[in-house]
N, C-alpha and C positions, 0 to 999 in steps of 0.2 A: 896839102897832104890831109887825108882823111883821118879822123881820131879813130883808135882802135876800139873794137868792140870786145869788151871785157866780160869773161865768164867765170862764175865761181863754182866751185866744186859742189856737187849735189850732197856731199857729205856735211857740208857747211849748214844745212837746213835752210828755213825760211827766214829766219831771224835776220833783219837788216843789220842788226848792232854786232852781230857775230863776225870777228876778224877772221879772214880766211886767205888762202892764196888764190889769185885770179890769173887767168890766162887770155891771151889774144893772139891773133895773126898780125905780124907787121905788115904794113902797107905794100911793101915790096913783094911780100908772100915768101921770103927767103929766110925768116927768122919767126921765132915764137917769142912772145912777150909774157914774162911773169912778174907779178908785184904782190906785195902783202896789202890787203885791203885797207888797212890803218897807215900805210905808209906809201900812198898812191904816187909819189913823186920818185921812188927809187924803183926803177925797172931794169929788170934783167934781161938781155937779148941772147937768145940761144937757138943754135941750129935745131930743126926738127929731129935729126938723127941722135944729137946729144940728149935731147928731152926723152925721147924713146928709151935710150939706154939707161938714163937715170930712173925712169919709171920701172923699167924691166928689173933693175937692181933692187929698188923698194919692194916690188912685188916678190922677188926671189927671197929676199931677206925676211918677209913677214909670213913665210910659210914654214 
């Protein structure tokens, strides 16, 4: 099974020491993976629709 390719938010900046949330696509393609960069062993598996709903709720609450 290939290792996921993790991406961090552009809001985290270029500083490698900055802790941030990272996201990747599961090898099955059916789930998104989320982790905190300083706790890379703890990975959440979420469905893409659930992640979209969460991000939409964050955006709605910030306006």
